[in-house]
C-alpha positions, 0 to 999 in steps of 0.5 A, spaced: 157 113 454 158 119 451 163 124 456 162 130 456 170 131 456 175 128 454 183 127 456 189 124 452 194 121 457 197 116 451 204 115 451 205 118 458 209 115 464 207 117 472 206 122 475 204 125 468 197 122 467 194 124 474 197 131 474 194 131 467 187 129 470 187 134 476 188 140 471 183 137 466 178 135 472 178 143 474 174 144 466 169 139 468 162 142 471 159 138 477 156 132 474 160 130 468 163 125 466 171 125 463 174 120 459 182 119 459 185 114 456 192 111 458 198 107 457 201 107 463 200 101 467 200 105 474 194 108 472 190 103 474 193 104 481 193 112 482 186 114 478 182 110 483 185 113 489 185 120 485 178 119 484 177 117 492 181 123 495 177 127 492 170 125 492 170 123 484 166 118 482 169 112 477 164 112 473 167 105 470 174 102 467 176 099 461 182 095 458 183 095 450 190 092 449 195 096 451 190 102 453 187 103 460 180 108 459 177 111 465 170 114 465 170 119 471 164 124 474 165 130 478 162 131 484 156 135 485 158 141 489 
């Protein structure tokens, strides 16, 4: 899956990754996908809750070595 936007939150700790995600998703058009890469394990809990709360679709979640990768589709207006 090729995202239209990306966010690198590697090396940041809670709550910074989700705060950055909140700011980044504002720049994403409805229906577009944002890929976020993080190293903080708490994002495994926080990102799905963020998506559920705001009505975004967590399209995919993957783990590669010590990185957590999320593909988030912004809800259509």
